[in-house]
PyMOL Python script that loads the backbone (N, CA, C, O; Angstrom):
from pymol import cmd

cmd.read_pdbstr("""\
ATOM      1  N   MET A   1     -10.809 -16.822   6.319  1.00  0.00           N
ATOM      2  CA  MET A   1      -9.640 -15.348   6.467  1.00  0.00           C
ATOM      3  C   MET A   1      -8.457 -15.467   6.907  1.00  0.00           C
ATOM      4  O   MET A   1      -8.417 -15.703   8.114  1.00  0.00           O
ATOM      5  N   GLN A   2      -7.512 -15.396   6.410  1.00  0.00           N
ATOM      6  CA  GLN A   2      -6.121 -14.981   6.729  1.00  0.00           C
ATOM      7  C   GLN A   2      -5.317 -13.690   6.908  1.00  0.00           C
ATOM      8  O   GLN A   2      -5.011 -12.683   6.269  1.00  0.00           O
ATOM      9  N   ARG A   3      -5.159 -14.172   7.957  1.00  0.00           N
ATOM     10  CA  ARG A   3      -4.246 -12.659   8.612  1.00  0.00           C
ATOM     11  C   ARG A   3      -2.756 -12.433   8.385  1.00  0.00           C
ATOM     12  O   ARG A   3      -1.894 -13.302   8.516  1.00  0.00           O
ATOM     13  N   VAL A   4      -2.596 -11.428   8.103  1.00  0.00           N
ATOM     14  CA  VAL A   4      -0.548 -11.243   7.639  1.00  0.00           C
ATOM     15  C   VAL A   4      -0.446 -10.036   8.263  1.00  0.00           C
ATOM     16  O   VAL A   4      -1.188  -9.057   8.343  1.00  0.00           O
ATOM     17  N   MET A   5       1.075 -10.428   8.864  1.00  0.00           N
ATOM     18  CA  MET A   5       1.676  -8.657   9.599  1.00  0.00           C
ATOM     19  C   MET A   5       2.788  -8.780   8.543  1.00  0.00           C
ATOM     20  O   MET A   5       3.333  -9.817   8.165  1.00  0.00           O
ATOM     21  N   ALA A   6       2.974  -7.750   8.216  1.00  0.00           N
ATOM     22  CA  ALA A   6       4.458  -7.782   7.442  1.00  0.00           C
ATOM     23  C   ALA A   6       4.716  -6.540   7.772  1.00  0.00           C
ATOM     24  O   ALA A   6       3.967  -5.570   7.657  1.00  0.00           O
ATOM     25  N   PHE A   7       6.133  -6.595   8.318  1.00  0.00           N
ATOM     26  CA  PHE A   7       6.959  -5.202   8.789  1.00  0.00           C
ATOM     27  C   PHE A   7       8.062  -5.215   7.949  1.00  0.00           C
ATOM     28  O   PHE A   7       8.882  -6.134   7.952  1.00  0.00           O
ATOM     29  N   GLY A   8       8.125  -4.214   7.210  1.00  0.00           N
ATOM     30  CA  GLY A   8       8.809  -3.866   5.945  1.00  0.00           C
ATOM     31  C   GLY A   8       8.788  -4.227   4.804  1.00  0.00           C
ATOM     32  O   GLY A   8       7.614  -4.369   4.463  1.00  0.00           O
ATOM     33  N   ASP A   9       9.635  -4.513   3.823  1.00  0.00           N
ATOM     34  CA  ASP A   9       8.979  -5.275   2.337  1.00  0.00           C
ATOM     35  C   ASP A   9       9.708  -6.602   2.038  1.00  0.00           C
ATOM     36  O   ASP A   9       9.667  -7.046   0.891  1.00  0.00           O
ATOM     37  N   SER A  10      10.379  -7.265   3.022  1.00  0.00           N
ATOM     38  CA  SER A  10      10.776  -8.605   3.194  1.00  0.00           C
ATOM     39  C   SER A  10      10.188  -9.690   2.710  1.00  0.00           C
ATOM     40  O   SER A  10      10.843 -10.584   2.173  1.00  0.00           O
ATOM     41  N   LEU A  11       9.014  -9.727   2.835  1.00  0.00           N
ATOM     42  CA  LEU A  11       7.991 -10.666   2.427  1.00  0.00           C
ATOM     43  C   LEU A  11       7.593 -10.753   1.421  1.00  0.00           C
ATOM     44  O   LEU A  11       7.079 -11.762   0.937  1.00  0.00           O
ATOM     45  N   THR A  12       7.826  -9.224   0.665  1.00  0.00           N
ATOM     46  CA  THR A  12       7.439  -8.843  -1.312  1.00  0.00           C
ATOM     47  C   THR A  12       8.645  -8.475  -1.774  1.00  0.00           C
ATOM     48  O   THR A  12       8.649  -7.893  -2.859  1.00  0.00           O
ATOM     49  N   TYR A  13       9.664  -8.662  -1.236  1.00  0.00           N
ATOM     50  CA  TYR A  13      10.570  -7.975  -1.904  1.00  0.00           C
ATOM     51  C   TYR A  13      10.719  -8.526  -3.371  1.00  0.00           C
ATOM     52  O   TYR A  13      10.934  -9.704  -3.659  1.00  0.00           O
ATOM     53  N   GLY A  14      10.563  -7.452  -4.271  1.00  0.00           N
ATOM     54  CA  GLY A  14      10.496  -7.951  -5.529  1.00  0.00           C
ATOM     55  C   GLY A  14       9.145  -8.050  -6.196  1.00  0.00           C
ATOM     56  O   GLY A  14       8.999  -8.171  -7.412  1.00  0.00           O
ATOM     57  N   LYS A  15       8.369  -8.001  -5.491  1.00  0.00           N
ATOM     58  CA  LYS A  15       6.866  -8.649  -5.659  1.00  0.00           C
ATOM     59  C   LYS A  15       5.809  -7.446  -5.613  1.00  0.00           C
ATOM     60  O   LYS A  15       4.609  -7.568  -5.860  1.00  0.00           O
ATOM     61  N   GLY A  16       6.445  -6.300  -5.265  1.00  0.00           N
ATOM     62  CA  GLY A  16       5.406  -5.402  -4.898  1.00  0.00           C
ATOM     63  C   GLY A  16       4.299  -4.804  -5.998  1.00  0.00           C
ATOM     64  O   GLY A  16       3.106  -5.056  -5.828  1.00  0.00           O
ATOM     65  N   ASP A  17       4.683  -4.114  -6.976  1.00  0.00           N
ATOM     66  CA  ASP A  17       3.929  -3.411  -8.053  1.00  0.00           C
ATOM     67  C   ASP A  17       4.383  -3.887  -9.619  1.00  0.00           C
ATOM     68  O   ASP A  17       4.767  -3.154 -10.530  1.00  0.00           O
ATOM     69  N   LYS A  18       4.208  -5.373  -9.624  1.00  0.00           N
ATOM     70  CA  LYS A  18       4.421  -5.544 -10.863  1.00  0.00           C
ATOM     71  C   LYS A  18       3.244  -5.766 -11.550  1.00  0.00           C
ATOM     72  O   LYS A  18       2.232  -6.425 -11.309  1.00  0.00           O
ATOM     73  N   ASP A  19       3.735  -4.821 -12.779  1.00  0.00           N
ATOM     74  CA  ASP A  19       2.622  -4.528 -13.963  1.00  0.00           C
ATOM     75  C   ASP A  19       1.276  -3.727 -13.589  1.00  0.00           C
ATOM     76  O   ASP A  19       0.157  -3.819 -14.095  1.00  0.00           O
ATOM     77  N   GLY A  20       1.796  -2.816 -12.420  1.00  0.00           N
ATOM     78  CA  GLY A  20       0.653  -1.787 -11.940  1.00  0.00           C
ATOM     79  C   GLY A  20      -0.111  -2.558 -10.639  1.00  0.00           C
ATOM     80  O   GLY A  20      -0.601  -1.716  -9.886  1.00  0.00           O
ATOM     81  N   GLU A  21      -0.255  -3.457 -10.348  1.00  0.00           N
ATOM     82  CA  GLU A  21      -1.047  -4.551  -9.804  1.00  0.00           C
ATOM     83  C   GLU A  21      -1.363  -4.126  -8.198  1.00  0.00           C
ATOM     84  O   GLU A  21      -2.208  -4.419  -7.353  1.00  0.00           O
ATOM     85  N   GLY A  22      -0.020  -3.146  -8.299  1.00  0.00           N
ATOM     86  CA  GLY A  22      -0.141  -2.563  -6.255  1.00  0.00           C
ATOM     87  C   GLY A  22       0.056  -3.591  -5.428  1.00  0.00           C
ATOM     88  O   GLY A  22      -0.333  -4.746  -5.604  1.00  0.00           O
ATOM     89  N   TYR A  23       0.799  -3.073  -4.319  1.00  0.00           N
ATOM     90  CA  TYR A  23       1.523  -3.916  -3.353  1.00  0.00           C
ATOM     91  C   TYR A  23       0.478  -4.891  -2.677  1.00  0.00           C
ATOM     92  O   TYR A  23       1.023  -5.987  -2.557  1.00  0.00           O
ATOM     93  N   ILE A  24      -0.473  -4.907  -2.319  1.00  0.00           N
ATOM     94  CA  ILE A  24      -1.547  -5.659  -1.617  1.00  0.00           C
ATOM     95  C   ILE A  24      -2.119  -6.545  -2.655  1.00  0.00           C
ATOM     96  O   ILE A  24      -2.858  -7.382  -2.137  1.00  0.00           O
ATOM     97  N   ASP A  25      -2.023  -6.664  -4.104  1.00  0.00           N
ATOM     98  CA  ASP A  25      -2.341  -7.534  -4.941  1.00  0.00           C
ATOM     99  C   ASP A  25      -1.389  -8.593  -4.677  1.00  0.00           C
ATOM    100  O   ASP A  25      -1.444  -9.791  -4.398  1.00  0.00           O
ATOM    101  N   GLY A  26      -0.246  -7.470  -4.921  1.00  0.00           N
ATOM    102  CA  GLY A  26       1.105  -8.732  -5.092  1.00  0.00           C
ATOM    103  C   GLY A  26       1.459  -9.595  -3.863  1.00  0.00           C
ATOM    104  O   GLY A  26       2.062 -10.666  -3.927  1.00  0.00           O
ATOM    105  N   LEU A  27       1.120  -9.146  -3.006  1.00  0.00           N
ATOM    106  CA  LEU A  27       1.205  -9.995  -1.849  1.00  0.00           C
ATOM    107  C   LEU A  27       0.125 -10.577  -1.960  1.00  0.00           C
ATOM    108  O   LEU A  27       0.296 -11.796  -1.959  1.00  0.00           O
ATOM    109  N   GLU A  28      -1.144 -10.215  -2.075  1.00  0.00           N
ATOM    110  CA  GLU A  28      -2.242 -11.715  -2.116  1.00  0.00           C
ATOM    111  C   GLU A  28      -1.724 -12.526  -2.829  1.00  0.00           C
ATOM    112  O   GLU A  28      -1.761 -13.619  -2.263  1.00  0.00           O
ATOM    113  N   ASP A  29      -0.993 -12.610  -4.310  1.00  0.00           N
ATOM    114  CA  ASP A  29      -0.738 -13.410  -5.120  1.00  0.00           C
ATOM    115  C   ASP A  29      -0.134 -14.573  -4.484  1.00  0.00           C
ATOM    116  O   ASP A  29      -0.419 -15.770  -4.514  1.00  0.00           O
ATOM    117  N   GLU A  30       1.045 -13.704  -3.729  1.00  0.00           N
ATOM    118  CA  GLU A  30       2.172 -14.645  -3.395  1.00  0.00           C
ATOM    119  C   GLU A  30       1.714 -15.233  -2.308  1.00  0.00           C
ATOM    120  O   GLU A  30       2.096 -16.392  -2.145  1.00  0.00           O
ATOM    121  N   LEU A  31       0.850 -14.679  -1.333  1.00  0.00           N
ATOM    122  CA  LEU A  31       0.501 -15.676  -0.045  1.00  0.00           C
ATOM    123  C   LEU A  31      -0.972 -16.717  -0.801  1.00  0.00           C
ATOM    124  O   LEU A  31      -1.650 -17.509  -0.146  1.00  0.00           O
ATOM    125  N   ASN A  32      -1.079 -16.535  -1.680  1.00  0.00           N
ATOM    126  CA  ASN A  32      -1.902 -17.593  -2.082  1.00  0.00           C
ATOM    127  C   ASN A  32      -1.351 -18.562  -3.150  1.00  0.00           C
ATOM    128  O   ASN A  32      -1.922 -19.523  -3.664  1.00  0.00           O
ATOM    129  N   ASN A  33      -0.404 -18.199  -3.312  1.00  0.00           N
ATOM    130  CA  ASN A  33       0.161 -19.065  -4.016  1.00  0.00           C
ATOM    131  C   ASN A  33       0.403 -20.783  -4.096  1.00  0.00           C
ATOM    132  O   ASN A  33       1.339 -20.825  -3.297  1.00  0.00           O
ATOM    133  N   PRO A  34       0.256 -21.837  -4.401  1.00  0.00           N
ATOM    134  CA  PRO A  34      -0.107 -23.059  -3.973  1.00  0.00           C
ATOM    135  C   PRO A  34       1.701 -23.586  -3.873  1.00  0.00           C
ATOM    136  O   PRO A  34       2.163 -24.382  -3.056  1.00  0.00           O
ATOM    137  N   ASN A  35       2.426 -22.883  -4.930  1.00  0.00           N
ATOM    138  CA  ASN A  35       3.912 -23.507  -5.300  1.00  0.00           C
ATOM    139  C   ASN A  35       4.668 -23.415  -4.078  1.00  0.00           C
ATOM    140  O   ASN A  35       5.551 -24.234  -3.824  1.00  0.00           O
ATOM    141  N   ARG A  36       4.299 -22.224  -3.110  1.00  0.00           N
ATOM    142  CA  ARG A  36       5.052 -21.511  -2.351  1.00  0.00           C
ATOM    143  C   ARG A  36       5.176 -22.606  -0.707  1.00  0.00           C
ATOM    144  O   ARG A  36       4.267 -23.340  -0.319  1.00  0.00           O
ATOM    145  N   SER A  37       6.011 -22.490  -0.270  1.00  0.00           N
ATOM    146  CA  SER A  37       6.445 -23.319   0.788  1.00  0.00           C
ATOM    147  C   SER A  37       5.968 -22.205   2.322  1.00  0.00           C
ATOM    148  O   SER A  37       6.676 -21.323   2.809  1.00  0.00           O
ATOM    149  N   LYS A  38       5.121 -22.467   2.604  1.00  0.00           N
ATOM    150  CA  LYS A  38       4.874 -21.727   4.490  1.00  0.00           C
ATOM    151  C   LYS A  38       6.228 -21.579   4.729  1.00  0.00           C
ATOM    152  O   LYS A  38       6.516 -20.384   4.790  1.00  0.00           O
ATOM    153  N   SER A  39       7.048 -22.214   4.867  1.00  0.00           N
ATOM    154  CA  SER A  39       8.336 -22.290   5.515  1.00  0.00           C
ATOM    155  C   SER A  39       9.062 -20.724   5.163  1.00  0.00           C
ATOM    156  O   SER A  39       9.720 -19.985   5.895  1.00  0.00           O
ATOM    157  N   GLU A  40       8.626 -20.566   3.681  1.00  0.00           N
ATOM    158  CA  GLU A  40       9.571 -19.216   3.245  1.00  0.00           C
ATOM    159  C   GLU A  40       8.742 -17.824   4.070  1.00  0.00           C
ATOM    160  O   GLU A  40       9.353 -16.781   4.304  1.00  0.00           O
ATOM    161  N   PHE A  41       7.860 -17.946   4.296  1.00  0.00           N
ATOM    162  CA  PHE A  41       7.617 -16.832   4.779  1.00  0.00           C
ATOM    163  C   PHE A  41       7.840 -16.662   6.626  1.00  0.00           C
ATOM    164  O   PHE A  41       7.118 -15.994   7.365  1.00  0.00           O
ATOM    165  N   LEU A  42       8.666 -17.221   6.902  1.00  0.00           N
ATOM    166  CA  LEU A  42       9.179 -17.092   8.122  1.00  0.00           C
ATOM    167  C   LEU A  42      10.413 -16.945   8.396  1.00  0.00           C
ATOM    168  O   LEU A  42      10.770 -16.790   9.564  1.00  0.00           O
ATOM    169  N   GLU A  43      11.491 -16.971   7.133  1.00  0.00           N
ATOM    170  CA  GLU A  43      12.625 -16.615   7.240  1.00  0.00           C
ATOM    171  C   GLU A  43      12.698 -15.208   7.635  1.00  0.00           C
ATOM    172  O   GLU A  43      11.869 -14.300   7.573  1.00  0.00           O
ATOM    173  N   LEU A  44      14.067 -15.270   8.113  1.00  0.00           N
ATOM    174  CA  LEU A  44      14.389 -13.562   8.538  1.00  0.00           C
ATOM    175  C   LEU A  44      15.222 -13.507   7.172  1.00  0.00           C
ATOM    176  O   LEU A  44      15.809 -14.469   6.676  1.00  0.00           O
ATOM    177  N   ARG A  45      15.173 -12.309   6.693  1.00  0.00           N
ATOM    178  CA  ARG A  45      15.980 -11.647   5.446  1.00  0.00           C
ATOM    179  C   ARG A  45      16.649 -10.485   5.942  1.00  0.00           C
ATOM    180  O   ARG A  45      16.050  -9.596   6.547  1.00  0.00           O
ATOM    181  N   TYR A  46      17.790 -10.467   5.719  1.00  0.00           N
ATOM    182  CA  TYR A  46      18.557  -9.177   6.265  1.00  0.00           C
ATOM    183  C   TYR A  46      19.070  -8.694   5.178  1.00  0.00           C
ATOM    184  O   TYR A  46      19.749  -7.668   5.219  1.00  0.00           O
TER     185      TYR A  46
END
""", "prot")
cmd.dss("prot")
cmd.show_as("cartoon", "prot")
cmd.util.cbc("prot")
cmd.orient("prot")
């Protein structure tokens, strides 16, 4: 089980509601993407 706490939309900017899948499904897809570096989620975006 993986827990995620996100503030605002910086984690999923541009990923939210692709093709009507909804915000949570878009976030889940990003977190489970094996090609994405874990360090990308630690960046501060302004």
